[in-house]
C-alpha positions as CSV (number, residue, x, y, z in Angstrom):
1,P,-34.8,-23.8,-37.1
2,L,-34.3,-20.3,-38.7
3,H,-31.1,-20.0,-40.7
4,P,-29.2,-16.7,-41.4
5,Q,-28.5,-15.6,-44.9
6,P,-25.3,-17.2,-46.1
7,I,-22.1,-15.4,-45.3
8,E,-18.6,-16.7,-46.0
9,R,-17.4,-16.6,-42.4
10,K,-15.3,-19.7,-42.3
11,E,-12.6,-21.0,-44.6
12,R,-13.8,-24.0,-46.5
13,K,-12.1,-27.2,-45.2
14,E,-9.9,-29.1,-47.6
15,R,-12.2,-31.6,-49.3
16,K,-11.0,-35.2,-49.3
17,T,-13.1,-37.2,-51.7
18,E,-13.3,-40.7,-53.1
19,S,-11.6,-41.0,-56.5
20,S,-14.0,-40.3,-59.3
21,P,-14.2,-42.2,-62.6
22,P,-13.4,-40.2,-65.7
23,K,-16.3,-38.2,-67.1
24,K,-18.2,-39.9,-70.0
25,N,-20.6,-38.7,-72.6
26,L,-23.9,-40.0,-71.2
27,Q,-26.8,-41.0,-73.4
28,K,-30.0,-39.2,-72.6
29,S,-33.0,-41.2,-71.3
30,T,-34.6,-43.4,-73.9
31,S,-37.9,-43.4,-72.2
32,E,-40.9,-43.5,-74.5
33,F,-43.2,-42.1,-71.8
34,Q,-42.9,-38.6,-70.6
35,F,-45.3,-36.6,-68.3
36,R,-46.9,-33.6,-69.7
37,E,-45.3,-30.4,-68.4
38,A,-46.6,-26.9,-67.9
39,R,-44.9,-25.8,-71.1
40,D,-46.8,-28.4,-73.1
41,F,-50.1,-26.8,-71.9
42,T,-48.9,-23.2,-72.6
43,R,-47.5,-24.2,-76.0
44,A,-50.9,-25.7,-76.9
45,Y,-52.7,-22.6,-75.7
46,K,-50.3,-20.3,-77.6
47,E,-50.7,-22.3,-80.9
48,R,-54.5,-22.6,-80.3
49,I,-54.4,-26.3,-80.4
50,V,-56.6,-26.4,-77.3
51,Q,-58.0,-23.9,-74.8
52,P,-57.9,-23.8,-71.0
53,S,-61.7,-24.2,-71.0
54,T,-61.3,-27.5,-72.9
55,I,-58.7,-28.7,-70.4
56,A,-61.0,-27.9,-67.5
57,E,-63.8,-29.9,-69.1
58,R,-61.5,-32.9,-69.7
59,I,-60.4,-32.8,-66.0
60,L,-63.9,-32.9,-64.8
61,K,-64.8,-35.7,-67.2
62,T,-61.7,-37.7,-66.1
63,I,-62.6,-37.4,-62.4
64,E,-66.1,-38.6,-63.1
65,K,-64.8,-41.5,-65.1
66,W,-62.2,-42.6,-62.6
67,E,-64.6,-42.4,-59.7
68,R,-66.6,-45.2,-61.3
69,E,-63.6,-47.5,-61.6
70,E,-62.7,-50.4,-59.3
71,Y,-60.2,-48.4,-57.3
72,S,-62.0,-45.1,-57.3
73,F,-60.1,-41.9,-57.7
74,V,-60.2,-39.9,-54.5
75,A,-57.2,-37.6,-54.9
76,L,-59.4,-34.5,-54.9
77,S,-61.8,-34.3,-51.9
78,Q,-63.2,-31.0,-53.0
79,F,-63.6,-29.5,-56.5
80,A,-66.2,-26.9,-57.6
81,Q,-67.1,-27.3,-61.3
82,D,-68.4,-23.8,-61.7
83,D,-65.3,-22.3,-60.2
84,I,-63.0,-24.4,-62.3
85,L,-64.8,-23.6,-65.5
86,Q,-64.8,-19.8,-64.7
87,Q,-61.1,-19.8,-64.0
88,A,-60.5,-21.6,-67.3
89,K,-62.8,-19.2,-69.2
90,N,-60.8,-16.2,-67.8
91,S,-57.5,-17.9,-68.8
92,T,-58.9,-18.7,-72.3
93,Q,-59.8,-15.0,-72.8
94,R,-56.3,-14.0,-71.8
95,W,-54.6,-16.4,-74.2
96,Q,-56.9,-15.4,-77.0
97,A,-56.0,-11.7,-76.3
98,G,-52.3,-12.6,-76.2
99,T,-51.9,-11.5,-72.6
100,P,-51.2,-14.6,-70.5
101,L,-50.1,-13.7,-66.9
102,S,-47.2,-16.1,-66.7
103,P,-45.9,-19.5,-67.9
104,L,-48.5,-21.0,-65.4
105,D,-51.5,-19.3,-67.0
106,G,-54.2,-22.0,-67.5
107,V,-51.9,-24.7,-66.1
108,P,-53.9,-27.1,-63.8
109,I,-52.6,-27.2,-60.2
110,S,-54.1,-28.9,-57.2
111,V,-53.7,-27.7,-53.6
112,K,-53.4,-29.7,-50.4
113,E,-56.3,-29.6,-47.9
114,E,-53.9,-28.0,-45.4
115,L,-53.9,-24.7,-47.3
116,D,-56.6,-22.0,-47.5
117,L,-58.2,-22.0,-51.0
118,R,-61.5,-20.3,-51.6
119,P,-64.2,-21.5,-52.1
120,Y,-63.3,-24.7,-50.3
121,A,-63.1,-25.7,-46.7
122,T,-59.7,-26.1,-45.1
123,N,-60.5,-29.4,-43.5
124,V,-56.9,-30.7,-43.1
125,G,-58.2,-34.2,-44.1
126,T,-60.5,-34.6,-41.1
127,W,-64.2,-34.6,-40.5
128,V,-63.8,-32.3,-37.5
129,Y,-63.0,-29.2,-39.6
130,R,-65.3,-29.9,-42.5
131,Q,-67.0,-26.5,-42.1
132,N,-63.8,-24.5,-41.8
133,Y,-64.2,-22.1,-44.7
134,P,-61.5,-19.4,-45.1
135,T,-62.2,-15.8,-46.1
136,T,-58.9,-15.4,-47.8
137,D,-56.4,-17.5,-49.7
138,A,-53.1,-18.8,-48.4
139,T,-50.2,-16.6,-49.7
140,V,-49.0,-19.4,-52.0
141,V,-52.5,-19.7,-53.5
142,T,-52.6,-15.9,-54.0
143,R,-49.3,-16.1,-55.9
144,L,-50.6,-18.9,-58.1
145,R,-53.8,-17.0,-58.8
146,N,-51.8,-14.0,-59.8
147,A,-49.9,-16.2,-62.2
148,G,-53.1,-17.3,-63.8
149,A,-52.9,-21.0,-62.6
150,L,-56.0,-23.1,-63.0
151,L,-56.7,-24.2,-59.4
152,I,-58.6,-27.5,-59.8
153,G,-59.5,-28.2,-56.1
154,K,-58.3,-29.5,-52.8
155,A,-56.1,-32.6,-52.7
156,V,-56.8,-35.3,-50.0
157,M,-54.3,-35.7,-47.2
158,H,-53.6,-38.1,-44.4
159,E,-55.8,-36.9,-41.6
160,I,-54.3,-33.8,-40.0
161,G,-51.0,-34.8,-41.6
162,L,-50.3,-37.3,-38.8
163,G,-49.2,-40.2,-41.0
164,V,-47.1,-40.9,-44.1
165,T,-49.1,-43.7,-45.9
166,G,-51.8,-41.4,-47.2
167,F,-54.6,-43.4,-45.5
168,N,-57.8,-41.4,-44.8
169,T,-60.9,-42.9,-43.3
170,H,-63.1,-39.8,-43.9
171,Y,-62.5,-38.8,-47.6
172,G,-61.0,-42.1,-48.9
173,T,-57.5,-43.3,-49.4
174,P,-56.0,-42.3,-52.8
175,R,-54.4,-45.1,-54.8
176,N,-50.9,-45.0,-56.1
177,P,-51.1,-44.5,-59.9
178,Y,-48.2,-46.9,-60.4
179,Q,-49.7,-49.7,-58.4
180,L,-53.4,-49.2,-57.6
181,R,-53.2,-51.7,-54.7
182,S,-50.6,-49.6,-52.9
183,Y,-50.5,-46.5,-50.7
184,P,-49.5,-43.3,-52.4
185,G,-47.5,-42.0,-49.4
186,G,-48.5,-39.0,-47.2
187,S,-49.4,-36.8,-45.9
188,S,-49.6,-34.9,-49.3
189,S,-51.2,-38.0,-50.8
190,G,-53.8,-36.5,-53.1
191,S,-51.2,-33.9,-54.3
192,A,-48.8,-36.6,-55.5
193,V,-51.6,-38.8,-57.0
194,S,-53.2,-35.9,-58.9
195,V,-49.7,-35.1,-60.5
196,A,-48.6,-38.7,-61.2
197,S,-52.0,-39.5,-62.8
198,G,-51.7,-36.6,-65.2
199,L,-54.6,-34.6,-63.8
200,C,-52.2,-31.7,-63.2
201,P,-48.5,-31.3,-63.7
202,I,-48.0,-29.5,-60.4
203,S,-49.5,-29.6,-56.9
204,I,-48.8,-27.7,-53.7
205,G,-48.2,-29.9,-50.7
206,A,-46.8,-29.5,-47.2
207,D,-44.1,-31.3,-45.4
208,G,-43.6,-31.7,-41.6
209,G,-41.9,-35.0,-41.6
210,G,-41.5,-36.0,-45.2
211,S,-45.0,-35.3,-46.4
212,I,-43.9,-33.9,-49.7
213,R,-40.9,-36.1,-50.4
214,I,-42.4,-39.4,-49.4
215,P,-45.5,-39.3,-51.7
216,A,-43.4,-37.8,-54.5
217,S,-41.0,-40.8,-54.1
218,F,-43.8,-43.4,-53.9
219,C,-45.5,-41.9,-57.0
220,G,-42.4,-41.5,-59.2
221,I,-42.3,-37.7,-59.4
222,Y,-40.4,-34.7,-57.8
223,G,-41.0,-33.1,-54.5
224,L,-39.2,-30.1,-52.8
225,K,-39.1,-29.2,-49.2
226,A,-37.4,-25.8,-49.2
227,T,-35.4,-24.1,-46.4
228,F,-37.5,-23.3,-43.3
229,G,-39.1,-19.9,-43.9
230,R,-38.4,-19.9,-47.7
231,I,-42.0,-20.4,-48.7
232,S,-44.8,-18.6,-46.7
233,E,-46.8,-20.6,-44.3
234,A,-49.5,-17.9,-44.1
235,G,-52.9,-19.5,-44.7
236,A,-51.6,-23.0,-43.9
237,A,-53.1,-24.8,-41.0
238,P,-50.8,-24.4,-38.0
239,L,-50.3,-28.1,-37.4
240,C,-46.6,-28.3,-36.6
241,W,-45.2,-24.8,-36.9
242,S,-41.5,-25.5,-36.2
243,V,-41.1,-28.3,-38.7
244,A,-43.7,-27.4,-41.3
245,H,-42.9,-26.4,-44.9
246,V,-45.1,-25.7,-47.9
247,G,-43.7,-26.7,-51.2
248,P,-44.3,-28.0,-54.7
249,I,-44.8,-31.5,-56.1
250,A,-44.3,-31.8,-59.9
251,N,-43.8,-34.4,-62.7
252,S,-40.7,-32.7,-64.0
253,I,-37.8,-30.8,-62.4
254,R,-38.6,-27.8,-64.7
255,D,-42.1,-27.5,-63.4
256,L,-40.8,-28.0,-59.8
257,A,-38.5,-25.0,-60.4
258,L,-41.2,-22.9,-62.1
259,S,-43.7,-23.4,-59.2
260,Y,-41.0,-23.0,-56.6
261,Q,-40.0,-19.6,-58.0
262,T,-43.6,-18.6,-58.2
263,I,-44.5,-19.3,-54.6
264,A,-41.1,-18.6,-52.8
265,G,-40.0,-15.4,-51.2
266,P,-40.7,-13.1,-48.3
267,D,-44.3,-12.5,-47.2
268,P,-45.4,-9.9,-44.7
269,R,-48.0,-12.4,-43.4
270,D,-45.2,-14.8,-42.3
271,P,-42.5,-13.4,-40.0
272,N,-40.3,-16.5,-40.5
273,S,-40.1,-15.8,-44.2
274,Q,-38.6,-12.3,-43.9
275,N,-34.8,-12.7,-43.7
276,Q,-33.9,-14.8,-46.8
277,P,-31.8,-14.3,-49.9
278,V,-33.4,-14.0,-53.4
279,P,-34.8,-17.4,-54.5
280,D,-33.0,-17.5,-57.8
281,L,-32.1,-20.5,-59.9
282,P,-28.7,-19.9,-61.6
283,R,-27.2,-22.6,-63.8
284,L,-30.4,-24.7,-63.6
285,E,-29.7,-26.7,-66.7
286,D,-25.9,-26.9,-66.3
287,K,-25.2,-30.6,-66.3
288,D,-21.5,-30.1,-65.6
289,L,-21.2,-30.9,-61.9
290,S,-17.4,-30.5,-61.8
291,G,-16.3,-29.3,-58.4
292,T,-19.4,-30.4,-56.5
293,V,-19.3,-32.8,-53.7
294,I,-21.9,-35.4,-52.6
295,G,-21.7,-36.5,-49.0
296,I,-22.8,-40.1,-48.2
297,H,-23.1,-41.6,-44.7
298,R,-22.7,-45.2,-46.1
299,D,-24.3,-47.2,-43.2
300,W,-27.4,-44.9,-43.3
301,F,-27.5,-44.9,-47.1
302,E,-27.5,-48.7,-47.2
303,H,-30.1,-49.2,-44.4
304,S,-32.8,-49.8,-47.0
305,D,-34.2,-52.4,-49.3
306,S,-31.5,-53.7,-51.7
307,E,-33.4,-52.6,-54.9
308,I,-33.6,-49.1,-53.5
309,V,-29.9,-49.0,-52.5
310,Q,-28.9,-50.2,-56.0
311,A,-31.1,-47.7,-57.8
312,C,-29.9,-44.8,-55.6
313,Q,-26.3,-45.8,-56.0
314,H,-26.6,-45.9,-59.8
315,A,-28.1,-42.4,-59.7
316,V,-25.2,-41.2,-57.6
317,D,-22.8,-42.8,-60.1
318,H,-24.6,-40.8,-62.9
319,L,-23.9,-37.6,-61.0
320,V,-20.2,-38.6,-60.5
321,R,-19.9,-39.2,-64.3
322,L,-21.1,-35.7,-64.7
323,G,-18.2,-34.4,-62.6
324,A,-19.4,-34.6,-59.0
325,S,-17.2,-36.4,-56.4
326,V,-18.3,-38.4,-53.4
327,K,-17.1,-37.9,-49.8
328,P,-17.8,-40.3,-46.9
329,I,-19.4,-38.4,-44.0
330,T,-20.9,-39.3,-40.7
331,V,-24.2,-37.7,-39.7
332,E,-24.3,-37.7,-35.9
333,Y,-27.3,-38.1,-33.6
334,L,-29.4,-39.9,-36.1
335,E,-31.5,-41.9,-33.6
336,E,-31.6,-39.0,-31.2
337,S,-32.8,-36.7,-34.0
338,R,-35.5,-39.2,-35.1
339,L,-36.9,-39.3,-31.6
340,A,-36.5,-35.5,-31.2
341,H,-38.5,-35.0,-34.4
342,A,-41.2,-37.4,-33.2
343,V,-41.6,-35.6,-29.9
344,T,-41.6,-32.2,-31.6
345,I,-44.1,-32.9,-34.3
346,A,-46.4,-34.9,-32.1
347,S,-46.4,-32.4,-29.3
348,E,-47.1,-29.5,-31.7
349,M,-49.9,-31.4,-33.4
350,L,-51.5,-32.2,-30.1
351,T,-51.3,-28.6,-29.1
352,S,-52.9,-27.5,-32.4
353,M,-55.7,-29.9,-31.8
354,S,-56.2,-29.0,-28.2
355,H,-59.6,-27.4,-28.7
356,T,-61.0,-30.6,-30.4
357,F,-59.0,-33.4,-28.8
358,P,-59.8,-35.2,-26.6
359,S,-63.3,-33.6,-26.5
360,Q,-64.1,-34.7,-30.0
361,A,-61.8,-37.7,-30.2
362,H,-64.5,-40.0,-31.6
363,E,-64.6,-37.8,-34.8
364,F,-60.9,-38.6,-35.6
365,G,-59.7,-41.8,-37.3
366,L,-58.4,-44.5,-35.0
367,D,-54.8,-44.0,-36.0
368,V,-55.0,-40.3,-35.2
369,Q,-56.8,-41.0,-31.9
370,M,-54.0,-43.3,-30.9
371,N,-51.1,-41.0,-32.0
372,L,-52.6,-38.0,-30.3
373,G,-53.2,-40.1,-27.2
374,L,-49.5,-41.2,-27.3
375,A,-48.4,-37.6,-27.7
376,S,-50.4,-36.6,-24.6
377,V,-47.9,-38.6,-22.6
378,F,-45.0,-36.3,-23.5
379,Q,-44.0,-33.7,-21.0
380,S,-42.5,-30.2,-21.4
381,K,-39.0,-31.6,-20.5
382,D,-39.3,-34.0,-23.4
383,Y,-40.0,-31.2,-25.8
384,L,-37.2,-29.1,-24.4
385,K,-34.7,-32.0,-24.7
386,A,-35.9,-32.5,-28.3
387,Q,-34.9,-28.9,-29.0
388,Q,-31.5,-29.5,-27.5
389,I,-31.0,-32.4,-29.8
390,R,-32.2,-30.2,-32.7
391,A,-29.4,-27.7,-31.9
392,K,-26.8,-30.4,-31.9
393,A,-28.1,-31.8,-35.2
394,I,-28.0,-28.4,-36.9
395,E,-24.4,-27.8,-35.6
396,N,-23.3,-31.2,-37.0
397,L,-24.8,-30.5,-40.4
398,E,-23.1,-27.0,-40.5
399,E,-19.8,-28.8,-40.1
400,I,-20.6,-31.4,-42.8
401,F,-21.7,-28.7,-45.2
402,L,-18.3,-27.1,-45.0
403,E,-17.0,-30.1,-46.9
404,V,-19.9,-31.2,-49.1
405,D,-22.6,-29.5,-51.3
406,V,-25.4,-32.1,-50.8
407,I,-26.1,-35.2,-48.7
408,A,-27.5,-38.1,-50.6
409,T,-29.8,-40.8,-49.2
410,P,-32.7,-42.8,-50.5
411,T,-35.9,-40.9,-50.0
412,T,-37.5,-43.9,-48.2
413,A,-36.2,-47.3,-47.1
414,C,-39.0,-49.1,-48.8
415,T,-41.3,-48.6,-51.8
416,S,-45.0,-47.9,-51.4
417,P,-46.5,-50.6,-49.2
418,F,-49.5,-52.6,-50.4
419,I,-52.8,-51.6,-48.7
420,P,-53.9,-54.5,-46.4
421,Q,-57.5,-55.4,-47.2
422,D,-58.4,-55.3,-43.5
423,A,-57.0,-51.8,-43.2
424,L,-59.9,-50.3,-45.0
425,P,-61.9,-48.5,-43.8
426,H,-60.6,-48.2,-40.3
427,G,-56.8,-47.9,-40.9
428,E,-53.8,-49.6,-39.4
429,S,-50.8,-49.0,-37.2
430,D,-47.5,-50.6,-38.3
431,L,-44.7,-48.8,-36.6
432,S,-42.0,-50.8,-38.4
433,V,-43.3,-49.8,-41.8
434,L,-43.7,-46.2,-40.7
435,T,-40.1,-46.1,-39.5
436,R,-38.8,-47.4,-42.8
437,I,-40.9,-44.9,-44.7
438,M,-39.6,-42.0,-42.6
439,R,-36.0,-43.2,-42.1
440,Y,-34.4,-40.5,-44.2
441,A,-37.1,-37.7,-44.2
442,F,-37.1,-36.4,-40.6
443,L,-33.7,-34.8,-40.4
444,A,-34.4,-32.0,-43.0
445,N,-37.6,-31.1,-41.1
446,L,-35.9,-31.0,-37.7
447,T,-33.0,-28.9,-38.9
448,G,-34.8,-26.8,-41.5
449,I,-32.5,-27.5,-44.4
450,P,-33.9,-28.0,-48.0
451,A,-34.4,-31.4,-49.4
452,L,-35.4,-32.8,-52.8
453,S,-36.8,-36.2,-53.8
454,A,-36.1,-37.2,-57.4
455,P,-37.3,-40.4,-59.1
456,V,-34.4,-42.8,-60.1
457,G,-35.9,-46.2,-60.8
458,Y,-38.5,-48.8,-60.0
459,D,-38.6,-52.0,-58.0
460,H,-39.6,-55.5,-59.3
461,W,-43.3,-54.5,-58.8
462,G,-42.9,-51.4,-60.9
463,K,-43.1,-49.2,-57.9
464,P,-41.1,-46.0,-58.1
465,I,-37.9,-45.4,-56.1
466,G,-36.7,-41.9,-55.1
467,L,-33.3,-40.4,-54.3
468,Q,-33.2,-37.7,-51.6
469,L,-30.7,-34.8,-51.8
470,M,-30.4,-32.5,-48.8
471,G,-28.6,-29.2,-49.2
472,K,-27.3,-26.1,-47.4
473,P,-29.8,-23.6,-46.1
474,W,-31.2,-21.4,-49.0
475,Q,-29.4,-23.6,-51.6
476,E,-32.5,-24.9,-53.3
477,S,-30.9,-24.0,-56.6
478,M,-28.2,-26.5,-56.1
479,L,-30.7,-29.3,-55.4
480,I,-32.8,-28.4,-58.4
481,R,-29.6,-28.3,-60.6
482,F,-28.8,-31.9,-59.4
483,G,-32.4,-32.9,-60.0
484,H,-32.2,-31.6,-63.6
485,A,-29.1,-33.7,-64.1
486,L,-30.9,-36.8,-62.8
487,Q,-34.0,-36.2,-64.9
488,Q,-32.0,-36.4,-68.1
489,Y,-31.1,-40.0,-67.5
490,H,-34.2,-41.4,-65.8
491,D,-36.4,-43.7,-67.9
492,F,-39.9,-42.9,-66.9
493,K,-42.6,-45.6,-67.1
494,S,-46.2,-44.9,-67.6
495,P,-48.4,-45.2,-64.5
496,Q,-51.3,-47.7,-64.4
497,R,-53.7,-44.8,-64.1
498,Y,-52.8,-41.8,-66.3
499,V,-54.6,-39.3,-68.5
500,D,-53.1,-37.1,-71.2
501,L,-55.2,-34.0,-71.0
502,L,-53.8,-32.7,-74.3
503,V,-55.1,-35.6,-76.3
504,E,-58.8,-35.8,-76.9
């Protein structure tokens, strides 16, 4: 789903929007809890309150402590103590010399198993590839290294990314920091958990069917799936190449923007990344949304749990009070697109696993065995018809985006499900739950448009709720601007499991 650079080729249609209430002076969030951001770390380094080496030691001690607790901490499947301490030592020397490489120098960041990161194996969450050690870093990892980031290890993922709960029978299932008896979401499960628990303010995930946005929503943080080709896939496991996206998960919209700008842009190693406009972020903190239009397909928006609909509607109301207007829209081919995405991602994953499945089927988890088995039933005509549906969906969205700037939906139709006791250690298959989790995520992957998940509330269990905003190709800046407006008025609550690394 490659999109050309934006050119004003069509006259914008007259926008007919619902009447907007008058703008009001909104009070900022009164939340007593706030996540630590990258700037908190760099300020502490600059003022010599703490050093990156001290932060690295605290991270290692925290992991050791959490692994002994009732719901053990398994967000990181691989972390090399010597490597982490050496990175921190180098960053400490740069800060002491007054020569930090960037605003990310010494800032802890985890990386999903799907991406090449030396000295670790790229095992994509499965036992089958446990000895798959790369000789070079993924491009996004190289860019983070060049920025001085403290790379703290590999984050657990749902096995080969073929699931959205975060379950993993091989390396353990990470627990949701807001409700330790619940799934964290997947497939970038460890990425979201490491951020929401305070172990790092930023993580790099990957998203083929909601795998960044779903865990970000379940864990009460921010996740961005950029335009297809915006962020290099070089060094990412080729699991589902036509719907795959690498992207950041962060505990603040500012850190999401900072990490996005660090890793986005053309890469000679990835042909799909070449033809793109500059990934700039103008008017990032401009909360005046006058003139912007939010599209809502009302029946789709409300096809969710009532608490989620209410929280997301209140978030939209906040944006309207900041000047945005709302326009009713109809997104065509939703059910056809859902099936087209399922056929596409499953077929591509089966192809990527063809040298190990079914010959080594017994080494995969039961859910992956079943899903790859189902995918083997698809035929070439099914895949081709799925691409025809994809073309129609892209065309429909192009028409919609002539009239609106973003499309708003809940990120998921339910909050994070509780983990059934009998699901561990072998897993589960509950298609009704998976459908609710993925109800709003698939469309952006199938069509390649950017999408953001932002936290906007909590359900009666205290589980986070996310609002999804989908935008025009290459308009990540618009999504992040909306996300910044939302963050100002979201009352964050402290997770059940959280560490403040800047406090001894």
